C-alpha positions, 0 to 999 in steps of 0.5 A, spaced: 476 505 457 479 500 462 486 499 463 489 492 462 495 488 462 499 485 457 500 478 458 506 474 455 504 468 452 507 461 451 511 463 445 514 469 448 522 470 446 527 466 450 534 467 450 540 462 451 540 462 458 536 467 463 536 467 471 530 465 475 528 469 481 524 463 485 519 466 490 517 460 494 521 457 500 527 456 496 528 464 496 534 466 501 531 473 501 524 474 499 524 482 500 531 483 497 528 479 491 524 485 489 529 490 490 533 486 485 528 485 480 527 493 481 534 494 480 534 490 473 528 495 471 532 501 473 538 499 469 533 499 463 532 492 462 526 488 462 523 482 467 517 478 467 513 476 473 511 469 473 504 469 477 502 463 481 509 460 478 513 458 484 509 463 489 510 469 484 517 468 481 521 473 476 525 471 470 531 476 468 536 476 463 543 472 465 548 478 465 554 479 469 551 485 473 545 481 475 549 475 477 553 480 481 548 484 484 544 478 486 550 475 490 551 482 493 544 482 496 543 475 498 538 473 493 537 466 490 537 466 483 537 459 478 540 459 471 535 456 466 537 454 459 532 455 453 529 448 454 528 450 461 525 456 460 520 453 454 518 448 459 516 453 464 512 457 459 508 451 457 507 450 464 504 457 465 500 456 459 496 450 461 495 452 468 492 457 473 499 461 471 501 467 467 507 471 465 506 479 466 512 483 462 515 488 467 518 494 463 520 500 467 521 502 474 516 506 477 517 513 480 516 512 487 514 517 493 512 517 500 508 522 503 511 523 510 513 530 514 520 532 512 523 530 519 519 523 518 524 517 520 524 511 515 523 506 521 517 509 523 513 506 517 513 499 514 513 501 507 519 506 508 523 501 512 522 495 507 524 500 501 530 502 504 532 494 506 530 492 499 534 497 496 529 501 492 529 508 491 524 513 493 523 520 495 519 524 500 513 528 499 508 532 504 503 537 503 507 543 500 509 538 494 502 535 494 499 542 493 504 545 488 502 539 483 509 535 484 505 528 484 505 528 477 512 526 477 511 520 481 507 513 478 506 510 485 505 514 492 504 511 499 500 514 505 501 511 512 499 513 519 497 521 517 490 523 519 487 527 514 481 529 518 487 534 521 486 531 528 493 528 529 490 521 530 487 524 537 494 523 540 492 529 544 488 524 549 494 521 551 500 525 549 498 532 549 505 534 553 509 530 549 515 534 545 514 530 539 506 531 538 507 539 540 512 539 534 508 535 530 502 540 531 507 546 530 509 543 524 502 542 521 500 549 523 506 552 520 505 549 513 497 550 513 499 558 514 504 558 509 499 555 504 494 559 506 489 555 509 485 557 516 486 550 519 490 544 519 484 540 518 482 545 512 489 543 509 488 536 510 482 536 506 485 539 500 490 535 500 486 529 500 482 532 494 489 532 491 490 525 492 484 523 490 485 527 483 492 523 483 488 517 482 483 519 477 489 521 473 492 515 473 496 514 479 497 508 483 496 509 491 498 504 496 495 506 503 496 503 510 494 504 517 490 510 519 491 513 512 486 508 509 480 510 514 482 518 515 483 519 507 476 516 506 473 520 512 476 527 509 473 526 502 466 524 505 466 530 509 468 535 504 463 541 505 459 538 511 458 540 518 463 535 520 469 538 516 468 544 520 468 540 526 474 537 525 477 544 524 475 547 531 476 540 535 468 539 536 466 532 536 461 532 530 454 529 532 451 523 529 446 527 525 451 530 522 454 523 520 448 522 515 450 528 511 457 525 509 457 525 501 460 518 500 460 519 493 467 523 494 470 517 497 473 511 494 473 505 498 468 506 503 460 508 504 455 509 510 460 509 515 458 512 522 463 517 526 466 515 533 464 522 536 466 520 543 471 525 545 475 520 550 476 515 544 482 515 540 478 512 534 475 515 528 469 511 525 466 504 524 470 503 518 475 499 522 473 492 524 478 492 530 477 499 534 484 498 537 484 504 542 477 502 545 473 498 550 471 494 545 477 492 542 478 486 537 483 481 539 488 479 533 487 473 529 489 471 522 487 473 515 487 469 509 489 471 502 484 470 496 486 466 490 485 469 483 486 467 476 492 469 474 489 469 467 483 473 468 484 477 474 492 478 473 492 485 477 489 482 484 493 476 482 499 480 482 498 484 489 497 477 492 503 473 490 506 470 496 509 463 499 504 463 504 496 464 504 494 465 511 498 470 515 498 473 522 494 479 523 497 486 526 494 492 529 494 499 527 490 505 529 486 502 523 487 495 523 481 492 518 475 494 514 468 492 516 466 488 509 459 492 510 462 499 509 466 497 502 463 500 496 460 495 490 466 494 486 472 494 491 476 487 490 477 484 497 484 481 497 484 478 504 480 477 509 479 474 516 474 468 514 467 468 516 468 475 521 466 480 516 473 484 516 477 485 510 485 486 511 487 488 504 483 491 498 484 494 491 480 498 487 480 502 480 478 510 480 478 514 473 485 512 470 488 509 476 488 505 482 488 505 490 490 499 494 489 499 502 492 494 507 490 495 514 495 495 520 502 498 521 507 493 521 506 486 519 512 484 523 510 488 529 503 486 531 502 491 537 507 497 535 507 502 540 510 509 539 517 509 541 518 502 540 525 500 536 524 499 529 523 492 526 530 489 524 528 486 517 534 482 516 530 477 521 524 477 517 527 476 510 521 471 508 515 476 511 509 474 507 506 481 510 512 485 507 511 481 501 504 484 500 507 491 500 512 490 495 507 487 490 504 493 490 511 497 489 512 493 482 505 493 480 506 499 476 512 496 472 507 491 469 506 493 461 499 496 460 494 496 454 487 498 453 482 493 453 475 495 450 470 495 456 
């Protein structure tokens, strides 16, 4: 069986008046518009996502509370009567648009250490700014089964190979890195693991199981690449090399089991101990002598009627977006497994920025880079002020993923 979406047709019910939340350039605050819609669902109401209609607008009930919340949040709304709603539905029915009902606010978790700062992760920053509630989980919660309490899980710059992103090459004497090492070693001992890499490998396995069991996983930055490496290295000499800090040799790379991984295959590890890079999955290699300069990436256009999931994940008021670095910035197209959907790429360069896939009953979505509005983010940089980036198309991609699990599901025959 495959998981599909319930699509509302032109004959869907319309109240006497509803509120349209435009998501084209007429919207005053694109980011908070997602939070406003999420709040509607949290209060037990439903909403509709109008895919490809005015850049992915929303339709909600016209209530005093919705009007009040929109005013407080600075979100543009347009009251539309029954006749206007009927015309919108006819336009959607006759073109490359679709209506997706949103029924229930997803339960959101972010994988981050207990002392993680909200401003150090683009997702926690935008969730806070958009007023979307979330909870933090870390290794203890993952290993004790708490993920079953959440519909959507975000990973950011965690190194699931247990090598601390190789930051020791530059920051070995930094207090923050020493604290991170001590914190990770303590939780590894508490949970009965011989090393941090051994713990992270087990965590990676639980994260894959979360997807298999129906979870929605969204990852950015280092987590995208290192999660895959940790999964593929399970039970090999490479996993042991992560544990003792000895670089794996290239021959060991050939022993990696890519059947265990979700998105990538056939990667070669970066074995030079002086380089802060992981493998040739990353297309930009930001901390190497062969670093690739930033350019732009283009969102693919999808049929809202026949490909509603990728259409949902790429809703935006811009199609060409400025690129931004992360320890993992992009993904080499030749490393993608068959069946993975490319959502955005650097045209003609063989580098994918944004991808989506299904596994078991769930899905995974990867977006390369660290912060869409901080192209060259460095440790210690000031947090991004999202009020200066209310119309950020890059941050919209994150928020598309947050609302994705709210879409009403139905079973489709395979």
